[in-house]
Every structure is written in structure tokens, then in C-alpha cells.
C-alpha positions in Angstrom: 90.8 65.5 191.1 94.1 65.1 189.2 96.9 64.7 191.5 98.9 67.9 191.2 95.2 69.6 191.6 95.5 67.9 195.1 99.1 68.2 196.0 98.4 72.3 195.0 95.1 72.3 197.0 97.1 70.3 200.4 100.0 73.1 200.2 97.7 75.9 199.8 95.8 74.3 203.1 99.2 73.8 204.8 100.1 77.7 203.8 97.3 78.9 205.6 97.9 76.8 208.7 101.4 78.8 208.8 100.4 82.1 208.6 100.2 83.8 211.6 96.7 83.8 213.4 94.8 83.2 217.0 95.6 79.0 216.4 99.6 79.7 216.2 99.7 82.7 218.6 97.7 80.1 221.3 100.0 77.2 220.4 102.8 79.0 221.3 102.0 80.1 224.4 100.6 76.8 225.7 104.2 75.4 224.5 105.8 78.2 226.5 103.7 78.1 229.3 102.2 74.3 230.1 104.8 72.2 227.8 104.8 70.4 225.2 102.6 67.6 225.7 99.5 70.1 226.3 100.7 71.8 223.2 100.1 69.1 221.1 96.6 68.3 222.8 96.3 72.1 221.8 97.1 71.2 218.0 94.8 68.2 217.6 92.0 70.3 218.9 93.0 73.1 216.5 93.5 70.4 213.8 89.9 69.2 214.2 88.4 72.7 214.1 90.1 73.3 210.7 88.3 69.7 209.6 85.0 71.5 210.8 85.3 74.2 208.6 86.5 73.0 205.5 84.1 70.0 205.6 81.2 72.8 206.0 82.8 74.8 203.2 83.2 71.6 201.0 78.9 71.0 202.0 77.5 74.3 201.1 78.7 77.0 204.2 80.0 79.1 201.4 76.6 78.9 200.1 75.2 79.7 203.1 77.2 82.5 203.7 76.2 84.1 199.9 72.3 83.5 201.0 72.8 84.8 204.3 75.6 87.2 204.8 74.4 88.5 208.1 75.6 84.6 209.6 78.9 85.5 208.8 78.9 89.1 210.4 77.5 87.4 213.4 80.1 84.8 213.3 82.9 87.2 212.7 82.1 89.7 215.5 81.2 86.4 218.1 84.8 85.1 217.3 86.3 88.9 218.0 84.5 88.7 221.0 86.0 85.7 221.9 89.4 86.5 221.3 89.3 89.8 223.2 88.0 87.9 226.0 91.1 85.7 226.0 93.6 88.4 225.5 92.1 90.5 228.3 92.6 87.1 230.8 96.0 87.0 229.5 96.8 90.7 230.4 95.1 90.2 233.6 96.9 87.2 234.6 100.6 88.9 233.4 101.6 90.2 236.7 100.8 86.7 238.9 103.4 85.0 240.2 104.7 81.8 238.4 103.7 79.8 241.3 100.2 81.0 240.6 99.9 80.9 237.0 100.3 77.3 236.4 103.2 76.6 234.8 104.3 73.1 233.5 104.1 71.7 236.6 100.6 71.9 236.5 99.3 71.9 233.3 95.4 71.7 232.1 94.3 68.7 231.2 94.8 67.2 227.6 90.4 67.4 227.4 90.7 70.9 228.3 93.8 72.0 226.0 92.0 70.3 223.3 88.9 71.8 223.9 90.6 75.2 224.0 92.7 74.5 220.8 88.5 73.8 219.0 87.2 76.7 220.8 90.3 79.0 219.2 89.8 77.7 215.7 86.3 77.8 215.8 85.9 80.9 217.0 88.3 82.4 214.2 86.4 83.0 211.3 89.5 83.6 208.8 89.4 79.4 208.2 86.2 80.0 207.3 86.3 82.2 204.6 89.4 80.7 203.4 87.9 77.3 203.3 84.9 79.3 202.1 86.2 81.3 199.3 89.6 80.1 198.2 89.7 76.0 199.3 86.5 75.3 197.9 87.6 77.3 194.4 90.5 74.4 194.2 88.2 71.3 194.8 86.2 70.8 191.4 82.5 69.5 191.6 82.0 66.1 191.4 85.1 64.9 193.5 84.5 61.6 195.1 84.1 61.5 198.6 87.1 59.4 199.0 89.2 62.3 197.8 87.5 64.6 199.8 88.0 62.6 202.7 91.8 62.6 202.0 91.8 66.3 202.0 90.4 66.8 204.9 93.1 64.3 206.7 95.7 66.6 204.9 94.2 69.6 206.6 93.9 67.9 210.2 97.6 66.6 209.9 99.2 70.0 208.4 97.3 71.9 210.9 98.1 69.7 213.6 101.7 68.8 213.0 102.7 72.9 212.4 101.1 74.1 215.9 102.6 70.8 217.6 105.7 72.2 216.3 105.1 75.6 217.4 104.2 74.3 220.8 107.6 72.5 220.9 109.7 75.3 220.0 107.9 77.4 222.5 108.5 74.7 225.3 112.5 74.0 225.2 114.2 75.1 228.5 115.9 78.2 227.0 112.7 79.4 225.8 110.7 78.6 229.1 113.6 80.2 231.0 113.4 83.5 229.1 109.6 83.5 229.7 109.9 83.2 233.5 112.3 86.4 233.6 110.1 88.0 231.3 106.7 86.7 232.2 104.9 90.0 232.5 105.9 91.4 229.3 105.1 87.9 227.3 101.6 87.6 228.6 101.0 90.8 227.8 102.7 90.9 224.4 100.6 87.8 223.6 97.4 88.8 225.3 97.9 92.4 222.8 98.1 90.6 219.9 95.3 88.1 220.5 93.0 91.5 221.4 94.7 93.3 218.0 93.7 89.5 216.1 90.3 90.2 217.4 89.9 94.0 216.1 91.0 93.0 212.8 88.7 89.9 212.3 85.8 92.3 213.1 86.9 95.0 211.2 87.5 92.9 208.2 
């Protein structure tokens, strides 16, 4: 694999990470409601989830979906239902007072945030389709294990750093003050967007 091809593959994965989706949406909400440190733990979980999908694609996930497309359909529906369930929880808790909403004074543990990021990424079949149909096509047959490991490391860094940045931007005090004043509207907006993403995933 040439250096130019390597850079092209990494940039392609970075563009996919930046594109709006459940992971970015969750990073924004956690940064807003629980602070940047919790957002970083979430972002690491998202990064690990991306590596799982990319590694699976490199080792034959796309072929499995070609031979058993029902597996992809089942995964899409299951992932969509999980995202919709998360959206319903956000919507229901939108009217909770700030003291009951577990604001930055009592954020979830780093492990819980990591787990949420991992589950959010693995429940989203968009990375599976991207890595299985697009990313694999940029990696020539016979690419060495060292190069593939470097690609996976770059994917992890890109996903993690981008979502950590999103969490940081939404954790700023000015952003949080807006949230305190508009909590019920913002939580329902986040929940609604997450539900719409879930429906879109199931329908496409």
C-alpha cells in the first residue's frame, strides 16, 4: 500500500467520523450535560467501536453480509431500536429539574461513559456499511499486518479526537448556561434527532 493510498484511506475515514450521526450527537449531549472528561471517556468508547467495525471489515465482515444479507438487516433493525430507546429516555427526562438530571456535578463514571460510547457505535450499522463497502475497497489485497494495524490506529485516533472535540465544544460554560435555560427543548431536540437517525437506519 503506497503512502498516498494510506493517507487517502485515513482521510476518508476521518470524513466519515466527522459526518453527523448517533456518535457525534451523543458526544455533544454528554459534553453538554456531564462535562468534557466524561465526554473523553465516551469518545474513547466510540473510537474502539470504530476499530471493531473496521477490523471486522478487513477480516471478512463484508463477505459475510454478502452471503447472509439477513444478518445486516437484523443488525440494522436492532441498532435502530436501541437508538430509538435512547431517544425515548432523553425525551421522557427532558422535564426533570436540573438537580435530578445528573448534571456535571454528578457525571457517570468513565467506565459507564466508555460503555455508552462503545454501545452507541456498535448499535449503529452506518460504520459497518461504510467500512465494509467503502473502506475495504481502499485497502489493496496483500496489505501487510503492520500497515493494517496503522490504519486501525489512525481510525481510533480520528474517531476519538473528533468526538472528544465535539464534547469539549459543548462542555463550555456558555453552552451549558444555554442548556440550563433551555433544557426541556434541547433534550427533546437531541432525542428527536436520535430517533430520526434510528428510523433512517432501519429504513435504508
